[in-house]
C-alpha positions, 0 to 999 in steps of 0.5 A, spaced: 374 435 821 366 434 822 368 428 826 373 431 830 378 425 828 385 426 825 387 420 821 394 423 818 398 429 818 402 430 812 409 433 812 407 440 808 402 441 814 407 440 819 412 445 816 407 450 814 405 450 821 412 451 824 415 455 819 409 460 816 409 465 822 417 466 823 417 466 815 412 472 815 416 476 821 423 475 817 420 478 811 416 483 814 423 485 818 428 484 812 424 485 805 418 490 807 421 494 813 418 500 810 411 497 810 406 499 816 400 496 817 395 501 818 389 498 822 384 503 825 381 500 831 374 502 833 374 506 839 369 504 845 363 508 846 366 510 853 372 513 850 369 517 845 368 525 847 362 527 848 
């Protein structure tokens, strides 16, 4: 990574890159459908009430 050259990509790396996202989406929909991500995003200063 330091040189910017890739010499080899293993099959596990390719499978991970291709399947990881859809696998998480499938698990979120079917296994943990009651799971809600409670993320509180900070509001911009201009959106705050004075």
